[in-house]
PDB file of N, H, CA, C and O in Angstrom:
ATOM      1  N   MET A   1      28.225  44.514  86.570  1.00  0.00           N
ATOM      2  CA  MET A   1      28.376  44.751  88.028  1.00  0.00           C
ATOM      3  C   MET A   1      27.408  45.851  88.619  1.00  0.00           C
ATOM      4  O   MET A   1      27.273  46.898  87.987  1.00  0.00           O
ATOM      5  N   TRP A   2      26.873  45.699  89.555  1.00  0.00           N
ATOM      6  H   TRP A   2      26.982  44.848  90.069  1.00  0.00           H
ATOM      7  CA  TRP A   2      25.764  46.566  90.045  1.00  0.00           C
ATOM      8  C   TRP A   2      26.237  47.108  90.999  1.00  0.00           C
ATOM      9  O   TRP A   2      26.635  46.173  91.693  1.00  0.00           O
ATOM     10  N   ASP A   3      26.521  48.273  91.637  1.00  0.00           N
ATOM     11  H   ASP A   3      26.197  49.032  91.073  1.00  0.00           H
ATOM     12  CA  ASP A   3      26.950  49.153  93.281  1.00  0.00           C
ATOM     13  C   ASP A   3      25.455  49.456  93.766  1.00  0.00           C
ATOM     14  O   ASP A   3      24.631  50.272  93.353  1.00  0.00           O
ATOM     15  N   ILE A   4      25.393  48.308  95.003  1.00  0.00           N
ATOM     16  H   ILE A   4      26.062  47.645  95.338  1.00  0.00           H
ATOM     17  CA  ILE A   4      24.325  48.795  95.766  1.00  0.00           C
ATOM     18  C   ILE A   4      24.240  49.765  96.849  1.00  0.00           C
ATOM     19  O   ILE A   4      24.706  49.430  97.938  1.00  0.00           O
ATOM     20  N   LEU A   5      23.801  50.731  96.737  1.00  0.00           N
ATOM     21  H   LEU A   5      23.423  51.003  95.853  1.00  0.00           H
ATOM     22  CA  LEU A   5      23.837  51.695  97.886  1.00  0.00           C
ATOM     23  C   LEU A   5      22.495  51.439  99.131  1.00  0.00           C
ATOM     24  O   LEU A   5      21.971  52.359  99.760  1.00  0.00           O
ATOM     25  N   PHE A   6      22.276  50.522  99.214  1.00  0.00           N
ATOM     26  H   PHE A   6      22.702  49.775  98.704  1.00  0.00           H
ATOM     27  CA  PHE A   6      20.980  50.620 100.374  1.00  0.00           C
ATOM     28  C   PHE A   6      21.441  48.978 100.624  1.00  0.00           C
ATOM     29  O   PHE A   6      21.901  48.201  99.787  1.00  0.00           O
ATOM     30  N   SER A   7      21.124  48.710 102.223  1.00  0.00           N
ATOM     31  H   SER A   7      20.751  49.341 102.903  1.00  0.00           H
ATOM     32  CA  SER A   7      21.131  47.584 102.889  1.00  0.00           C
ATOM     33  C   SER A   7      20.429  46.452 103.174  1.00  0.00           C
ATOM     34  O   SER A   7      20.713  45.619 104.035  1.00  0.00           O
ATOM     35  N   SER A   8      19.039  46.444 102.046  1.00  0.00           N
ATOM     36  H   SER A   8      18.809  47.121 101.346  1.00  0.00           H
ATOM     37  CA  SER A   8      18.373  45.546 101.815  1.00  0.00           C
ATOM     38  C   SER A   8      17.595  45.739 100.650  1.00  0.00           C
ATOM     39  O   SER A   8      17.564  46.715  99.900  1.00  0.00           O
ATOM     40  N   PHE A   9      16.881  44.518 100.593  1.00  0.00           N
ATOM     41  H   PHE A   9      16.906  43.725 101.202  1.00  0.00           H
ATOM     42  CA  PHE A   9      15.808  44.102  99.475  1.00  0.00           C
ATOM     43  C   PHE A   9      15.152  42.870 100.024  1.00  0.00           C
ATOM     44  O   PHE A   9      15.294  42.157 101.018  1.00  0.00           O
ATOM     45  N   MET A  10      14.187  42.924  98.714  1.00  0.00           N
ATOM     46  H   MET A  10      14.071  43.504  97.907  1.00  0.00           H
ATOM     47  CA  MET A  10      13.103  42.049  99.191  1.00  0.00           C
ATOM     48  C   MET A  10      12.835  40.878  97.890  1.00  0.00           C
ATOM     49  O   MET A  10      12.587  40.941  96.686  1.00  0.00           O
ATOM     50  N   CYS A  11      13.000  40.029  98.697  1.00  0.00           N
ATOM     51  H   CYS A  11      13.201  39.978  99.675  1.00  0.00           H
ATOM     52  CA  CYS A  11      12.221  38.597  97.617  1.00  0.00           C
ATOM     53  C   CYS A  11      11.249  38.022  98.110  1.00  0.00           C
ATOM     54  O   CYS A  11      11.189  37.502  99.224  1.00  0.00           O
ATOM     55  N   SER A  12      10.073  38.111  96.950  1.00  0.00           N
ATOM     56  H   SER A  12      10.122  38.534  96.045  1.00  0.00           H
ATOM     57  CA  SER A  12       8.962  37.225  97.347  1.00  0.00           C
ATOM     58  C   SER A  12       8.534  36.755  96.337  1.00  0.00           C
ATOM     59  O   SER A  12       9.065  36.909  95.237  1.00  0.00           O
ATOM     60  N   PRO A  13       7.314  35.990  96.594  1.00  0.00           N
ATOM     61  CA  PRO A  13       7.146  34.801  95.582  1.00  0.00           C
ATOM     62  C   PRO A  13       5.738  35.536  94.443  1.00  0.00           C
ATOM     63  O   PRO A  13       5.040  36.346  95.053  1.00  0.00           O
ATOM     64  N   LEU A  14       5.424  35.359  93.291  1.00  0.00           N
ATOM     65  H   LEU A  14       5.991  34.701  92.795  1.00  0.00           H
ATOM     66  CA  LEU A  14       4.941  36.127  92.578  1.00  0.00           C
ATOM     67  C   LEU A  14       3.091  35.424  92.752  1.00  0.00           C
ATOM     68  O   LEU A  14       2.782  34.244  92.921  1.00  0.00           O
ATOM     69  N   ASN A  15       2.244  36.517  92.645  1.00  0.00           N
ATOM     70  H   ASN A  15       2.494  37.475  92.508  1.00  0.00           H
ATOM     71  CA  ASN A  15       1.029  36.390  92.754  1.00  0.00           C
ATOM     72  C   ASN A  15       0.898  35.578  94.194  1.00  0.00           C
ATOM     73  O   ASN A  15       0.011  34.724  94.209  1.00  0.00           O
ATOM     74  N   VAL A  16       1.464  35.697  95.076  1.00  0.00           N
ATOM     75  H   VAL A  16       2.184  36.390  95.064  1.00  0.00           H
ATOM     76  CA  VAL A  16       0.520  35.744  96.551  1.00  0.00           C
ATOM     77  C   VAL A  16       0.848  36.517  97.469  1.00  0.00           C
ATOM     78  O   VAL A  16       1.981  36.660  97.930  1.00  0.00           O
ATOM     79  N   THR A  17      -0.515  37.275  97.912  1.00  0.00           N
ATOM     80  H   THR A  17      -1.435  37.159  97.538  1.00  0.00           H
ATOM     81  CA  THR A  17      -0.378  38.245  98.989  1.00  0.00           C
ATOM     82  C   THR A  17      -0.293  37.861 100.209  1.00  0.00           C
ATOM     83  O   THR A  17      -0.933  36.918 100.674  1.00  0.00           O
ATOM     84  N   ARG A  18       0.612  38.656 100.907  1.00  0.00           N
ATOM     85  H   ARG A  18       1.132  39.422 100.529  1.00  0.00           H
ATOM     86  CA  ARG A  18       1.079  38.698 102.498  1.00  0.00           C
ATOM     87  C   ARG A  18       0.925  39.718 103.088  1.00  0.00           C
ATOM     88  O   ARG A  18       1.258  40.828 102.672  1.00  0.00           O
ATOM     89  N   PHE A  19       0.305  39.429 104.321  1.00  0.00           N
ATOM     90  H   PHE A  19       0.034  38.528 104.659  1.00  0.00           H
ATOM     91  CA  PHE A  19       0.585  40.528 105.262  1.00  0.00           C
ATOM     92  C   PHE A  19       2.371  41.425 105.089  1.00  0.00           C
ATOM     93  O   PHE A  19       3.242  40.556 105.044  1.00  0.00           O
ATOM     94  N   GLU A  20       2.752  42.350 105.030  1.00  0.00           N
ATOM     95  H   GLU A  20       2.044  43.056 105.066  1.00  0.00           H
ATOM     96  CA  GLU A  20       4.055  42.787 105.307  1.00  0.00           C
ATOM     97  C   GLU A  20       3.876  44.140 106.349  1.00  0.00           C
ATOM     98  O   GLU A  20       3.086  45.073 106.205  1.00  0.00           O
ATOM     99  N   VAL A  21       4.737  43.961 107.295  1.00  0.00           N
ATOM    100  H   VAL A  21       5.379  43.204 107.413  1.00  0.00           H
ATOM    101  CA  VAL A  21       4.789  45.208 108.071  1.00  0.00           C
ATOM    102  C   VAL A  21       5.079  46.250 107.934  1.00  0.00           C
ATOM    103  O   VAL A  21       6.231  46.444 107.545  1.00  0.00           O
ATOM    104  N   PRO A  22       4.172  47.454 108.187  1.00  0.00           N
ATOM    105  CA  PRO A  22       4.568  48.356 107.638  1.00  0.00           C
ATOM    106  C   PRO A  22       5.927  49.214 108.031  1.00  0.00           C
ATOM    107  O   PRO A  22       5.727  50.077 108.885  1.00  0.00           O
ATOM    108  N   LEU A  23       7.430  49.091 107.478  1.00  0.00           N
ATOM    109  H   LEU A  23       7.593  48.389 106.784  1.00  0.00           H
ATOM    110  CA  LEU A  23       8.463  49.563 107.944  1.00  0.00           C
ATOM    111  C   LEU A  23       8.937  50.060 106.918  1.00  0.00           C
ATOM    112  O   LEU A  23       9.187  49.549 105.827  1.00  0.00           O
ATOM    113  N   HIS A  24       9.122  51.610 107.488  1.00  0.00           N
ATOM    114  H   HIS A  24       8.918  52.025 108.375  1.00  0.00           H
ATOM    115  CA  HIS A  24       9.952  52.560 106.311  1.00  0.00           C
ATOM    116  C   HIS A  24      11.391  52.719 106.960  1.00  0.00           C
ATOM    117  O   HIS A  24      11.797  53.386 107.912  1.00  0.00           O
ATOM    118  N   ILE A  25      11.980  51.880 106.107  1.00  0.00           N
ATOM    119  H   ILE A  25      11.651  51.338 105.334  1.00  0.00           H
ATOM    120  CA  ILE A  25      13.630  51.959 106.001  1.00  0.00           C
ATOM    121  C   ILE A  25      14.175  53.734 105.417  1.00  0.00           C
ATOM    122  O   ILE A  25      14.074  54.066 104.236  1.00  0.00           O
ATOM    123  N   HIS A  26      14.610  54.468 106.274  1.00  0.00           N
ATOM    124  H   HIS A  26      14.692  54.198 107.233  1.00  0.00           H
ATOM    125  CA  HIS A  26      15.310  55.472 105.128  1.00  0.00           C
ATOM    126  C   HIS A  26      16.924  55.443 104.944  1.00  0.00           C
ATOM    127  O   HIS A  26      17.771  55.147 105.787  1.00  0.00           O
ATOM    128  N   PRO A  27      17.073  55.783 103.779  1.00  0.00           N
ATOM    129  CA  PRO A  27      18.655  55.697 103.969  1.00  0.00           C
ATOM    130  C   PRO A  27      19.846  56.445 104.384  1.00  0.00           C
ATOM    131  O   PRO A  27      19.930  57.671 104.324  1.00  0.00           O
ATOM    132  N   ASP A  28      20.626  55.774 104.745  1.00  0.00           N
ATOM    133  H   ASP A  28      20.558  54.777 104.794  1.00  0.00           H
ATOM    134  CA  ASP A  28      21.604  56.595 106.026  1.00  0.00           C
ATOM    135  C   ASP A  28      22.482  57.161 105.590  1.00  0.00           C
ATOM    136  O   ASP A  28      23.351  56.459 105.073  1.00  0.00           O
ATOM    137  N   PRO A  29      22.705  58.824 105.585  1.00  0.00           N
ATOM    138  CA  PRO A  29      23.325  59.718 104.777  1.00  0.00           C
ATOM    139  C   PRO A  29      24.453  59.521 105.203  1.00  0.00           C
ATOM    140  O   PRO A  29      25.389  59.878 104.488  1.00  0.00           O
ATOM    141  N   SER A  30      24.655  59.060 106.151  1.00  0.00           N
ATOM    142  H   SER A  30      23.895  58.770 106.731  1.00  0.00           H
ATOM    143  CA  SER A  30      26.299  58.718 106.282  1.00  0.00           C
ATOM    144  C   SER A  30      27.075  58.038 105.563  1.00  0.00           C
ATOM    145  O   SER A  30      28.281  58.256 105.678  1.00  0.00           O
ATOM    146  N   ARG A  31      26.570  56.944 104.547  1.00  0.00           N
ATOM    147  H   ARG A  31      25.590  56.767 104.454  1.00  0.00           H
ATOM    148  CA  ARG A  31      26.820  55.917 104.137  1.00  0.00           C
ATOM    149  C   ARG A  31      27.876  56.608 103.061  1.00  0.00           C
ATOM    150  O   ARG A  31      27.864  57.817 102.826  1.00  0.00           O
ATOM    151  N   PRO A  32      29.096  55.359 102.233  1.00  0.00           N
ATOM    152  CA  PRO A  32      29.813  56.266 101.508  1.00  0.00           C
ATOM    153  C   PRO A  32      28.986  56.346 100.069  1.00  0.00           C
ATOM    154  O   PRO A  32      27.897  55.809  99.864  1.00  0.00           O
ATOM    155  N   LYS A  33      29.705  57.093  99.173  1.00  0.00           N
ATOM    156  H   LYS A  33      30.589  57.529  99.340  1.00  0.00           H
ATOM    157  CA  LYS A  33      28.456  57.161  97.625  1.00  0.00           C
ATOM    158  C   LYS A  33      29.116  56.319  96.784  1.00  0.00           C
ATOM    159  O   LYS A  33      28.561  56.001  95.732  1.00  0.00           O
ATOM    160  N   HIS A  34      30.316  55.852  97.078  1.00  0.00           N
ATOM    161  H   HIS A  34      30.767  56.111  97.932  1.00  0.00           H
ATOM    162  CA  HIS A  34      31.446  54.910  96.490  1.00  0.00           C
ATOM    163  C   HIS A  34      31.735  54.066  97.228  1.00  0.00           C
ATOM    164  O   HIS A  34      32.890  54.104  97.652  1.00  0.00           O
ATOM    165  N   PRO A  35      30.855  52.981  97.688  1.00  0.00           N
ATOM    166  CA  PRO A  35      31.296  51.585  98.389  1.00  0.00           C
ATOM    167  C   PRO A  35      32.743  51.044  97.750  1.00  0.00           C
ATOM    168  O   PRO A  35      33.245  51.348  96.668  1.00  0.00           O
ATOM    169  N   LEU A  36      33.193  50.235  98.675  1.00  0.00           N
ATOM    170  H   LEU A  36      32.785  49.988  99.554  1.00  0.00           H
ATOM    171  CA  LEU A  36      34.189  49.499  98.609  1.00  0.00           C
ATOM    172  C   LEU A  36      34.362  47.987  97.903  1.00  0.00           C
ATOM    173  O   LEU A  36      35.390  47.415  97.539  1.00  0.00           O
ATOM    174  N   TYR A  37      33.019  47.579  97.852  1.00  0.00           N
ATOM    175  H   TYR A  37      32.184  48.043  98.147  1.00  0.00           H
ATOM    176  CA  TYR A  37      32.632  46.646  97.063  1.00  0.00           C
ATOM    177  C   TYR A  37      31.678  46.539  95.608  1.00  0.00           C
ATOM    178  O   TYR A  37      31.528  47.611  95.020  1.00  0.00           O
ATOM    179  N   GLU A  38      31.218  45.673  95.176  1.00  0.00           N
ATOM    180  H   GLU A  38      31.339  44.802  95.654  1.00  0.00           H
ATOM    181  CA  GLU A  38      30.015  45.818  93.815  1.00  0.00           C
ATOM    182  C   GLU A  38      29.144  44.205  94.211  1.00  0.00           C
ATOM    183  O   GLU A  38      29.660  43.195  94.689  1.00  0.00           O
ATOM    184  N   VAL A  39      28.087  44.364  93.924  1.00  0.00           N
ATOM    185  H   VAL A  39      27.667  45.185  93.536  1.00  0.00           H
ATOM    186  CA  VAL A  39      27.758  43.225  93.792  1.00  0.00           C
ATOM    187  C   VAL A  39      26.949  42.639  92.641  1.00  0.00           C
ATOM    188  O   VAL A  39      25.984  43.293  92.246  1.00  0.00           O
ATOM    189  N   GLU A  40      27.206  41.609  92.129  1.00  0.00           N
ATOM    190  H   GLU A  40      27.990  41.078  92.450  1.00  0.00           H
ATOM    191  CA  GLU A  40      26.845  40.799  90.672  1.00  0.00           C
ATOM    192  C   GLU A  40      25.829  39.952  91.148  1.00  0.00           C
ATOM    193  O   GLU A  40      26.009  39.160  92.072  1.00  0.00           O
ATOM    194  N   LEU A  41      24.319  40.154  90.294  1.00  0.00           N
ATOM    195  H   LEU A  41      24.173  40.798  89.543  1.00  0.00           H
ATOM    196  CA  LEU A  41      23.523  39.644  90.307  1.00  0.00           C
ATOM    197  C   LEU A  41      23.202  38.442  89.282  1.00  0.00           C
ATOM    198  O   LEU A  41      23.662  38.794  88.196  1.00  0.00           O
ATOM    199  N   SER A  42      22.643  37.255  89.180  1.00  0.00           N
ATOM    200  H   SER A  42      22.269  36.970  90.062  1.00  0.00           H
ATOM    201  CA  SER A  42      21.865  36.445  88.517  1.00  0.00           C
ATOM    202  C   SER A  42      20.915  36.403  88.314  1.00  0.00           C
ATOM    203  O   SER A  42      20.294  36.538  89.368  1.00  0.00           O
ATOM    204  N   SER A  43      20.190  36.264  87.383  1.00  0.00           N
ATOM    205  H   SER A  43      20.695  36.155  86.527  1.00  0.00           H
ATOM    206  CA  SER A  43      18.264  36.246  87.436  1.00  0.00           C
ATOM    207  C   SER A  43      18.261  34.427  87.222  1.00  0.00           C
ATOM    208  O   SER A  43      17.327  34.157  87.976  1.00  0.00           O
ATOM    209  N   TYR A  44      18.548  33.609  86.884  1.00  0.00           N
ATOM    210  H   TYR A  44      19.307  33.828  86.271  1.00  0.00           H
ATOM    211  CA  TYR A  44      18.626  32.408  87.129  1.00  0.00           C
ATOM    212  C   TYR A  44      19.620  31.215  87.073  1.00  0.00           C
ATOM    213  O   TYR A  44      20.229  31.050  86.016  1.00  0.00           O
ATOM    214  N   PRO A  45      19.832  30.403  88.067  1.00  0.00           N
ATOM    215  CA  PRO A  45      18.693  30.670  89.319  1.00  0.00           C
ATOM    216  C   PRO A  45      18.959  31.985  89.920  1.00  0.00           C
ATOM    217  O   PRO A  45      19.696  32.659  89.201  1.00  0.00           O
ATOM    218  N   PHE A  46      18.604  32.552  90.983  1.00  0.00           N
ATOM    219  H   PHE A  46      18.005  32.003  91.566  1.00  0.00           H
ATOM    220  CA  PHE A  46      18.838  33.879  91.723  1.00  0.00           C
ATOM    221  C   PHE A  46      19.934  33.647  92.182  1.00  0.00           C
ATOM    222  O   PHE A  46      20.089  32.433  92.053  1.00  0.00           O
ATOM    223  N   SER A  47      20.949  34.151  92.725  1.00  0.00           N
ATOM    224  H   SER A  47      20.824  35.137  92.830  1.00  0.00           H
ATOM    225  CA  SER A  47      22.095  33.927  93.302  1.00  0.00           C
ATOM    226  C   SER A  47      23.372  35.374  93.068  1.00  0.00           C
ATOM    227  O   SER A  47      23.671  35.719  91.925  1.00  0.00           O
ATOM    228  N   PHE A  48      23.902  35.968  94.124  1.00  0.00           N
ATOM    229  H   PHE A  48      23.659  35.688  95.053  1.00  0.00           H
ATOM    230  CA  PHE A  48      24.634  37.586  94.082  1.00  0.00           C
ATOM    231  C   PHE A  48      25.963  36.845  94.627  1.00  0.00           C
ATOM    232  O   PHE A  48      26.104  35.711  95.083  1.00  0.00           O
ATOM    233  N   ARG A  49      26.652  37.625  94.470  1.00  0.00           N
ATOM    234  H   ARG A  49      26.538  38.547  94.099  1.00  0.00           H
ATOM    235  CA  ARG A  49      28.245  37.456  94.555  1.00  0.00           C
ATOM    236  C   ARG A  49      28.436  38.987  95.180  1.00  0.00           C
ATOM    237  O   ARG A  49      27.949  39.907  94.523  1.00  0.00           O
ATOM    238  N   VAL A  50      29.036  39.255  96.261  1.00  0.00           N
ATOM    239  H   VAL A  50      29.431  38.507  96.795  1.00  0.00           H
ATOM    240  CA  VAL A  50      29.588  40.324  96.416  1.00  0.00           C
ATOM    241  C   VAL A  50      31.311  40.374  96.654  1.00  0.00           C
ATOM    242  O   VAL A  50      32.045  39.695  97.372  1.00  0.00           O
ATOM    243  N   ILE A  51      31.580  41.494  95.715  1.00  0.00           N
ATOM    244  H   ILE A  51      30.984  42.046  95.132  1.00  0.00           H
ATOM    245  CA  ILE A  51      33.129  41.473  95.754  1.00  0.00           C
ATOM    246  C   ILE A  51      33.732  43.002  95.933  1.00  0.00           C
ATOM    247  O   ILE A  51      33.360  44.168  95.802  1.00  0.00           O
ATOM    248  N   ARG A  52      34.939  42.222  96.330  1.00  0.00           N
ATOM    249  H   ARG A  52      35.241  41.275  96.436  1.00  0.00           H
ATOM    250  CA  ARG A  52      35.893  43.597  96.325  1.00  0.00           C
ATOM    251  C   ARG A  52      36.372  44.568  95.745  1.00  0.00           C
ATOM    252  O   ARG A  52      37.356  44.209  95.098  1.00  0.00           O
ATOM    253  N   ARG A  53      36.145  45.746  95.640  1.00  0.00           N
ATOM    254  H   ARG A  53      35.345  46.038  96.165  1.00  0.00           H
ATOM    255  CA  ARG A  53      36.715  46.602  94.416  1.00  0.00           C
ATOM    256  C   ARG A  53      38.073  46.749  94.307  1.00  0.00           C
ATOM    257  O   ARG A  53      38.436  47.231  93.234  1.00  0.00           O
ATOM    258  N   SER A  54      39.110  46.422  95.260  1.00  0.00           N
ATOM    259  H   SER A  54      38.815  46.031  96.132  1.00  0.00           H
ATOM    260  CA  SER A  54      40.808  46.744  94.840  1.00  0.00           C
ATOM    261  C   SER A  54      40.688  45.458  94.521  1.00  0.00           C
ATOM    262  O   SER A  54      40.738  45.491  93.292  1.00  0.00           O
ATOM    263  N   ASN A  55      40.599  44.676  94.743  1.00  0.00           N
ATOM    264  H   ASN A  55      40.558  44.649  95.742  1.00  0.00           H
ATOM    265  CA  ASN A  55      41.318  43.739  94.084  1.00  0.00           C
ATOM    266  C   ASN A  55      40.518  42.600  93.344  1.00  0.00           C
ATOM    267  O   ASN A  55      41.324  41.835  92.814  1.00  0.00           O
ATOM    268  N   GLY A  56      39.354  42.263  93.149  1.00  0.00           N
ATOM    269  H   GLY A  56      38.699  42.884  93.580  1.00  0.00           H
ATOM    270  CA  GLY A  56      37.973  41.556  92.657  1.00  0.00           C
ATOM    271  C   GLY A  56      38.001  40.335  93.628  1.00  0.00           C
ATOM    272  O   GLY A  56      37.308  39.405  93.216  1.00  0.00           O
ATOM    273  N   ALA A  57      38.654  40.099  94.865  1.00  0.00           N
ATOM    274  H   ALA A  57      39.217  40.855  95.200  1.00  0.00           H
ATOM    275  CA  ALA A  57      38.028  39.153  95.673  1.00  0.00           C
ATOM    276  C   ALA A  57      36.878  38.949  95.914  1.00  0.00           C
ATOM    277  O   ALA A  57      36.341  39.938  96.413  1.00  0.00           O
ATOM    278  N   VAL A  58      36.062  37.883  95.755  1.00  0.00           N
ATOM    279  H   VAL A  58      36.498  37.079  95.350  1.00  0.00           H
ATOM    280  CA  VAL A  58      34.689  37.183  96.123  1.00  0.00           C
ATOM    281  C   VAL A  58      34.630  37.419  97.841  1.00  0.00           C
ATOM    282  O   VAL A  58      35.429  36.939  98.645  1.00  0.00           O
ATOM    283  N   ILE A  59      33.473  38.281  98.150  1.00  0.00           N
ATOM    284  H   ILE A  59      32.824  38.671  97.497  1.00  0.00           H
ATOM    285  CA  ILE A  59      33.708  38.229  99.782  1.00  0.00           C
ATOM    286  C   ILE A  59      32.707  37.117 100.343  1.00  0.00           C
ATOM    287  O   ILE A  59      32.959  36.301 101.230  1.00  0.00           O
ATOM    288  N   TYR A  60      31.261  37.296  99.479  1.00  0.00           N
ATOM    289  H   TYR A  60      31.056  37.959  98.759  1.00  0.00           H
ATOM    290  CA  TYR A  60      30.316  36.417  99.624  1.00  0.00           C
ATOM    291  C   TYR A  60      29.560  36.047  98.542  1.00  0.00           C
ATOM    292  O   TYR A  60      29.183  36.902  97.741  1.00  0.00           O
ATOM    293  N   ASP A  61      29.222  34.610  98.378  1.00  0.00           N
ATOM    294  H   ASP A  61      29.528  33.915  99.029  1.00  0.00           H
ATOM    295  CA  ASP A  61      28.754  34.270  97.297  1.00  0.00           C
ATOM    296  C   ASP A  61      27.433  32.959  97.610  1.00  0.00           C
ATOM    297  O   ASP A  61      27.553  32.021  98.397  1.00  0.00           O
ATOM    298  N   THR A  62      26.241  33.256  96.752  1.00  0.00           N
ATOM    299  H   THR A  62      26.143  34.018  96.112  1.00  0.00           H
ATOM    300  CA  THR A  62      24.959  32.145  97.138  1.00  0.00           C
ATOM    301  C   THR A  62      25.282  31.653  95.769  1.00  0.00           C
ATOM    302  O   THR A  62      24.225  31.825  95.160  1.00  0.00           O
ATOM    303  N   ASP A  63      26.126  31.151  94.960  1.00  0.00           N
ATOM    304  H   ASP A  63      26.984  31.012  95.454  1.00  0.00           H
ATOM    305  CA  ASP A  63      26.202  30.678  93.916  1.00  0.00           C
ATOM    306  C   ASP A  63      26.398  29.074  94.384  1.00  0.00           C
ATOM    307  O   ASP A  63      27.505  28.564  94.209  1.00  0.00           O
ATOM    308  N   LEU A  64      25.394  28.344  94.934  1.00  0.00           N
ATOM    309  H   LEU A  64      24.495  28.758  95.076  1.00  0.00           H
ATOM    310  CA  LEU A  64      25.559  26.925  95.091  1.00  0.00           C
ATOM    311  C   LEU A  64      24.371  26.152  94.828  1.00  0.00           C
ATOM    312  O   LEU A  64      23.440  26.933  94.631  1.00  0.00           O
ATOM    313  N   PRO A  65      24.047  25.080  94.751  1.00  0.00           N
ATOM    314  CA  PRO A  65      23.144  24.401  94.202  1.00  0.00           C
ATOM    315  C   PRO A  65      22.474  24.673  95.609  1.00  0.00           C
ATOM    316  O   PRO A  65      23.183  24.955  96.575  1.00  0.00           O
ATOM    317  N   GLY A  66      21.185  24.589  95.705  1.00  0.00           N
ATOM    318  H   GLY A  66      20.609  24.360  94.920  1.00  0.00           H
ATOM    319  CA  GLY A  66      19.909  24.923  96.684  1.00  0.00           C
ATOM    320  C   GLY A  66      20.315  26.393  97.645  1.00  0.00           C
ATOM    321  O   GLY A  66      19.559  26.759  98.545  1.00  0.00           O
ATOM    322  N   SER A  67      21.565  27.130  97.318  1.00  0.00           N
ATOM    323  H   SER A  67      22.179  26.833  96.587  1.00  0.00           H
ATOM    324  CA  SER A  67      21.649  28.135  98.325  1.00  0.00           C
ATOM    325  C   SER A  67      21.014  29.002  98.725  1.00  0.00           C
ATOM    326  O   SER A  67      21.415  29.693  99.662  1.00  0.00           O
ATOM    327  N   LEU A  68      19.969  29.184  98.189  1.00  0.00           N
ATOM    328  H   LEU A  68      19.643  28.623  97.428  1.00  0.00           H
ATOM    329  CA  LEU A  68      18.602  30.077  98.237  1.00  0.00           C
ATOM    330  C   LEU A  68      17.505  29.428  97.976  1.00  0.00           C
ATOM    331  O   LEU A  68      17.189  29.137  96.822  1.00  0.00           O
ATOM    332  N   VAL A  69      16.726  29.094  99.121  1.00  0.00           N
ATOM    333  H   VAL A  69      16.983  29.331 100.058  1.00  0.00           H
ATOM    334  CA  VAL A  69      15.366  28.289  99.385  1.00  0.00           C
ATOM    335  C   VAL A  69      14.409  29.291 100.021  1.00  0.00           C
ATOM    336  O   VAL A  69      14.686  29.799 101.107  1.00  0.00           O
ATOM    337  N   PHE A  70      13.090  29.633  99.246  1.00  0.00           N
ATOM    338  H   PHE A  70      12.865  29.220  98.364  1.00  0.00           H
ATOM    339  CA  PHE A  70      12.387  30.443  99.837  1.00  0.00           C
ATOM    340  C   PHE A  70      11.227  29.695 100.139  1.00  0.00           C
ATOM    341  O   PHE A  70      10.763  29.181  99.120  1.00  0.00           O
ATOM    342  N   GLU A  71      10.472  29.402 101.354  1.00  0.00           N
ATOM    343  H   GLU A  71      10.848  29.819 102.181  1.00  0.00           H
ATOM    344  CA  GLU A  71       9.389  28.471 101.564  1.00  0.00           C
ATOM    345  C   GLU A  71       8.042  29.686 102.281  1.00  0.00           C
ATOM    346  O   GLU A  71       8.175  30.907 102.363  1.00  0.00           O
ATOM    347  N   ASP A  72       7.174  29.105 102.589  1.00  0.00           N
ATOM    348  H   ASP A  72       7.067  28.113 102.523  1.00  0.00           H
ATOM    349  CA  ASP A  72       6.244  29.875 103.393  1.00  0.00           C
ATOM    350  C   ASP A  72       6.682  30.429 104.691  1.00  0.00           C
ATOM    351  O   ASP A  72       6.608  31.615 105.015  1.00  0.00           O
ATOM    352  N   GLN A  73       7.275  29.185 105.600  1.00  0.00           N
ATOM    353  H   GLN A  73       7.335  28.222 105.337  1.00  0.00           H
ATOM    354  CA  GLN A  73       8.276  29.554 107.215  1.00  0.00           C
ATOM    355  C   GLN A  73       9.145  30.233 106.947  1.00  0.00           C
ATOM    356  O   GLN A  73       9.219  31.215 107.685  1.00  0.00           O
ATOM    357  N   TYR A  74      10.004  30.157 106.069  1.00  0.00           N
ATOM    358  H   TYR A  74       9.943  29.359 105.470  1.00  0.00           H
ATOM    359  CA  TYR A  74      11.630  30.429 106.502  1.00  0.00           C
ATOM    360  C   TYR A  74      12.351  30.819 105.116  1.00  0.00           C
ATOM    361  O   TYR A  74      11.473  30.966 104.266  1.00  0.00           O
ATOM    362  N   LEU A  75      13.552  31.025 104.616  1.00  0.00           N
ATOM    363  H   LEU A  75      14.265  30.906 105.307  1.00  0.00           H
ATOM    364  CA  LEU A  75      14.511  31.347 104.057  1.00  0.00           C
ATOM    365  C   LEU A  75      15.727  30.792 104.646  1.00  0.00           C
ATOM    366  O   LEU A  75      16.161  30.772 105.798  1.00  0.00           O
ATOM    367  N   GLN A  76      16.196  30.300 103.413  1.00  0.00           N
ATOM    368  H   GLN A  76      15.844  30.316 102.477  1.00  0.00           H
ATOM    369  CA  GLN A  76      17.678  29.592 104.016  1.00  0.00           C
ATOM    370  C   GLN A  76      18.010  30.417 102.622  1.00  0.00           C
ATOM    371  O   GLN A  76      17.440  30.793 101.597  1.00  0.00           O
ATOM    372  N   LEU A  77      19.783  30.461 103.491  1.00  0.00           N
ATOM    373  H   LEU A  77      20.246  30.155 104.323  1.00  0.00           H
ATOM    374  CA  LEU A  77      20.365  31.161 102.870  1.00  0.00           C
ATOM    375  C   LEU A  77      22.182  30.325 103.249  1.00  0.00           C
ATOM    376  O   LEU A  77      22.818  30.085 104.275  1.00  0.00           O
ATOM    377  N   ALA A  78      22.398  30.139 101.836  1.00  0.00           N
ATOM    378  H   ALA A  78      21.881  30.334 101.002  1.00  0.00           H
ATOM    379  CA  ALA A  78      24.176  29.610 102.127  1.00  0.00           C
ATOM    380  C   ALA A  78      25.317  30.115 101.387  1.00  0.00           C
ATOM    381  O   ALA A  78      25.184  30.225 100.169  1.00  0.00           O
ATOM    382  N   ALA A  79      25.987  30.313 101.716  1.00  0.00           N
ATOM    383  H   ALA A  79      26.095  30.224 102.706  1.00  0.00           H
ATOM    384  CA  ALA A  79      27.098  30.801 100.829  1.00  0.00           C
ATOM    385  C   ALA A  79      28.807  30.408 100.998  1.00  0.00           C
ATOM    386  O   ALA A  79      29.408  29.974 101.981  1.00  0.00           O
ATOM    387  N   LYS A  80      29.128  30.633 100.097  1.00  0.00           N
ATOM    388  H   LYS A  80      28.639  30.985  99.298  1.00  0.00           H
ATOM    389  CA  LYS A  80      30.570  29.859  99.817  1.00  0.00           C
ATOM    390  C   LYS A  80      32.002  31.545 100.021  1.00  0.00           C
ATOM    391  O   LYS A  80      33.209  31.350  99.876  1.00  0.00           O
TER     392      LYS A  80
END
């Protein structure tokens, strides 16, 4: 399991140069140091699950065929 103490991440294709808006996101100092959830990542195919620490319930799961689609003009995200 991997604890995420931030609320954003970036996914982009390799070897592709794109313009990115210069946006600096500062961490929120009021966020809890020990969140009530864990995040489980899978590298191939890429997917992630958010799991409640207290009882192990899966809150969000993208481990579905075709659930994460990265294209030039859009990002498709499906979950169960």
